[in-house]
Residue, then its C-alpha position, 0 to 999 in steps of 0.5 A: m548614121v540615122w539615130v541613136g538613143p534608148l530603146g528599152d534598157n539598151l542603147a540603140v543605134l540605127t544606120s542605113g545605106l542599101g538597107t537599115l541596121l539596128a544595133l542594141i548595146s548594153p550600158d557597159g558597151t556590150l553588143k547585145k543584138v544586131v538586126s538588118y532590114r532589107d525592105f526599107i532605108a531609114v532617114d530618121a527615127v524617134t521613140i515613144g515608150d519602148n518602141l522605135y518609129v522609123l521614117t523611111m525614104d519613101t514615107r513609110i513609118i515602121e514601128i519596131n519594138r525593143t527587141g528589134d521585131i517589126v510591129r506594124a508599118v504604114y505608107a503615110g505619104f500618099l495623097e488622094t490626088s497623087d499617083g505615088g508617094g513622097i520622100g520622107i524627111k523628118i519624124a518627131s513625137s509629142d504627147r504620144s503622137l507622131y509628126m512626119l515631115w515629107f515632100g511630094d508636090g510640096l512640103y507636107l506635115s502629117k500627124l499620126r496617132p498611136g497605132l499609126t492611124l492618120d490624124w491630119t495632113v497639111r501642106l505647108q508650101d507648094r513646090s513652086e515656092f522653093p527657089p528653082v536653083i539652089l546650091e544644096r538641098p534644103k535642111f529641115d528639122l522638127i521641133p516638138s513642143s507642149v503647144g504644137i510643133y515647129i518646122l525649121e527650113s533652111i536653104l543655104g544662102i537664101s532663107t531660114n524659116l520657122f513654121r509654127v503648127t498647132a496640135d490640130g494642124g493649124v498653121q499659125e505663122k512663119v518666122v523668117f530669120q535674117n542672119i542665122n542659117g538654121i540647121h537644128g532646133a530644140a524646145i526648152g520650156d516655152s522657148i524655141y532654139v535655132v542652132g546653125t551658122v552665122g556670117g561669112e565665116s560660118t561660126l556657130g550661132v544660137v537664137a532663142l525665140q519666145w512667143n507672147d502667151i496670148s498668141l499661143y492660145v488665141n487664133y489671131t484676135i491680136p497680132v502675133s509677137v515673137d521676141v528674140k531672147i538670145s542671139r549669140e555666136y561661139f568660137a573655140k579658142t585654140s593654140g595661138e589665140v586663134h578663134a576657130a569657126l564651128t559648124p554644128e553637126s548634131l544637137t540634143v537636150l539634156e537636163r534643160n541644157i543644149l549639147i551641140l556636136v560641132r566641127e572645125e574646118n580642119g576636121n577637129s570635133h568638139l562637144l559644147k554644153i550651153s545653158k538655156d540662157g545661152k551661157f557656155l558651160k563646158g566644152i571638150s575636144l574629142q576626135i569623132d571618126g565620121s559625121g556624128k549623131l548626138g543622143n541621150y541614154k540614161d542621163n548620159v550623152v552618146i555620140a554615134s558615127t559610121s566610118g570605114n571602120g564600122i559603127n563608132v559609139y562614144l558614151l559620156s557622162g552628163d558632165m562630159g567624162l568619157k565612159w567608153a568608146k567602142t567600134f561595132m561591126r568593123s569592116v573586114i577584107v573578104e578573101k574567099v566565100l564558098p557555098g556548100k550543101s550545109g551552109y557557107w564558109i568564109h575566109l576574111k581578114t581584119e586590120e587587127w588580125p591580118w592572118g584572118y578567120v574562117l567562119h561557117y554559116s549554117p543554111l539558117g544563117t547561124v555562125d556555128d563554127a569559127f577558126r582563127v588563123p595563127e599568127g604567121r600562117s597564111i591560107e593559100e587556098m580553100v575548097v569544099y569537098r564532100d561537105r568538108l572544108y580543106a585549106l592549104v596553109s603555109n608557114n615560112g614556105s612550107e605547106i600543109l593540107e588541113d581538113v578544117t572540119e575534122g581538125i586534121s593536118y596532112l603534112a607534105p613529104n620532104a621536098e626533093k632537092g637537087l635531083d635534077s634541074h627542072p623546077a618543081g613549081g608552087g602549090f595548088l589546091s582544087s576541088t570539084k564534085d568528082g575529086l580533090l587535088v593538092k600539090f605542095s610547093g617544092l614537090y613535083s607530084p600532085y596528090l589525089l584525095v580518094s577518101p579522108g586520109d587516103f591519097k594517091e600520088v600522081v607521078i608526072p615526068r620531071n620535064s612537065p611540072v604542073r601548077g594547076g589541075l582538077v578532076e572532072g568525071n573519071r579524068m584528071v586535067f593538069w596544066g603548066s605554062g605551055y601545055i595541059i596533061v589529061i589522064d583518063g581514069g582507065q589509063s593509069n600509066t599513060a596520059t596525053k600532053y597537049s602542047v600549046l605553041g605560041g602562048m602561055v596557058l592560064g588555066a583549063a576547064p572541061l565543058g560539054g565533054a571538051i577541054n577548054v584551055l585559056v591562053n595568053s598569046g601576046g596580050m590576046l586572050c585565046l580559048a582552045t577547045i580540045q576534043s581529041t589530039d586531032s580535033y580542036e578549035i581556037r578562037a579569040l576572046d579579048s585583049g587586055p591585062t592577063s597577069d591576075t586572072n581566074f578561069m573556072k567552070v560555074s554551073d554549065e558556063l565558063v567564067f574568066l576574071s581579069r583584074w588590074h589597077d589603073l589610075g588609082h582604081n581596081n577594075t575587073k573584066i568578066l567574060i562568060i562563055s556559054k555552051n553555045s560559044s556565045v560570050r558575055k562581057i562586063i567591066v566593073d569597078g572593084r577587084i572581083l575575087g570569085i563567082l558564086g553563081a551566074n545565069r543569063s540575067v545576073i552574076i553573084a560574085y564576091g570581092e574584098n568588100g563583100v558579095l556583089r550582084i552584077w548585071g548589065w553586060e553585053e553580048f561580045q563578038p571577038f574581033s580577031e582570030c588566034n589562028w597562029l596558035r598550034i596544039s599538038g598531042d603526045s603520049i607521056g608516061v605517068q604513074i598513079r600510086d598509093a601514098r600516105l601523108r603524115t598527119s598532125s592536129g589542125v593548126l587553125q585555132h577553134i574559137s567560139p563565135e562570140e570570141f570572133y565577134r568580140d575580136p574584129y567587130y567589137r573593140d574598144i576605140e583606143n587612144v581617145t583623148v578628151k580635153a577641155i576647150e575654151v569657148t568665147n562668145k559674143d552677141f549678134k543682132e538677129k532680125l525677124n520677119v513674122l509672116s502670116v501663112n495659111g496651110t492647106k489641109v489635104n486628104a492623105v491615104p495611109v496604106s498598111v504594108e507588110i514588111q519582112r522581119g529583120n534578119v538577126l545578124y548577131t545576138t547574145k545568149e541572154e538576148n535569144p537563149e532559144k536559138g542554140t548554144n553558141g548564140i550567134c545568128g545571122p541570115g544565111s541568104v544575106l550573111f553578106f549584109m554587114i558581116i560581108p556587106l552587100v554591094y550592087l555593081s552595074r557597069g562600073t557604078r557602085e552603091t555600098f551599105 
């Protein structure tokens, strides 16, 4: 969580990961708009007027207006003597100017005027002044005041320093603290407050400093004097008269009082209100999911956090009464992503509705259709055929084929029972550009969709039940556990059955005019390429788990996925077989469900947590041959005849896109308990050393940059009435960003938004 506070009339929440996300929320907790930015990673933000100024990791400052549009952007952390930029740390505002703290070959502070023009840059410390070995990264805070800006620097276990810099860039002095490990700072009137931890138990501490009046305005005509007005530590009183140590997470100032979000070692979180003279005023206990960030909004206190559930926002009144608590952009489990000419279809599930939803995104990213899977129903498979979505939907063992686009269901004929001892097997649904095949559980025959409502039944001998199939050109290919069946278009009464001796068939896919059959033989993965009954080639691919697999044709390549669970981790092996028989291999961390596209340099896939971009594979040379496999071809009788399936209305419930967003992404946080707590405090002795330091003015070179506009993932009709009737928008090309998070994988390493 980067920042939370007011932006225009809305409450704004800014969070970042692989990119940056801005959510605008109304005072009553209604989600108004969500914008994602792929071009930058935010580290801090501040408002001036109705605009938000975002500091990025690479020292860009992005100005964003109240609706989420980018106004302008500059690189502010470039020096004339440097070959590159720096690292952004903090940003603050004072008197309509911006102050940016950043790190390059030392610690720098830059001041920018309105319009993002640079006023000055001063170097506070050289890199050599930092200890060579530290336990954790230094913590910094910027504290704007009426007479300049203060920079809080804390290195755990070593030092806490407070620099004072005037509005014209003059570095006045450095205050070195002896006892407090400062983390956050604030200014109230002419006092500067440092909030952090004290002592070995890391209890919450607050120190208030006051400079003598003359030193604020006179440039070193007399020695500087800094007085300690308050030095106090605070303990939460819990059950059993135990006084728990408190560590501050975030700080804000409201009505000249300091509000501090703290956490105990056991994870319990509390919100404390402390007066400017250090008096404890009030404290409450409430459980915050994830590390929290404090802010102000319309005389209220707001806490925002991110967690596996999504973006959590808690709005409290000035006296700490809870007004509402909601989670936005909740996490989902992806089941299927299907590209098509007219957009994308996605099947996903949520914790609240485990039966799932089906969404359609237009090419421009608008969610223009949404369906809820009824309770008790399950989508077994989902395919796109001729721009229509078809789903195989089950309910207590019975199945229907639903044309989701048209809202029509095709019912399976009555199951044939007791006719013979051959098992009928389960169902399947597949499609290619050449045809759609469906087989219902409990039935022997698959059905070919000729046109909407027009089916052909493919009658196959009972001793050859099939569990998968596809249409390629003018032929149909089916497979069972130890054979494949090929029916050519010109032969409606006969087919060729290829028996595979020595292994189990995992799947089949045509490529280059041949039928490629994937076989598991004693833990060895073998590929049989069949040209005819007398011409076939068998080669070894790999060894390893083959119990949870997919085999498919993607563009002009074959792709094999093998998934397994080991030592608490999900893993997926991907093999890509090209027309020239070369094999590329990569093993990644995570459960990959499907492939959307592949070329020589990258694979676009999807898993339960989102869409993935995968690279870094190696050319793979098989290490043995599957020369023990044998394939024999025989003619068998088949029959293709007209079939009429009963129809009914669709079972998936058509809902508005707004209703979908409100359901999984836009929910109240339930069972939030707020209770008062007792806090005790005592004074401690803080010793200061006031040192004279000199900053060095340097020549920085701000560079204007072009930033791509944000992608609107969500907006209400009132916020964007010209965008159509449903009001839900999102980027088609990056629809996976928060709806389906974008995940980068490389050799089993992962970064997620």
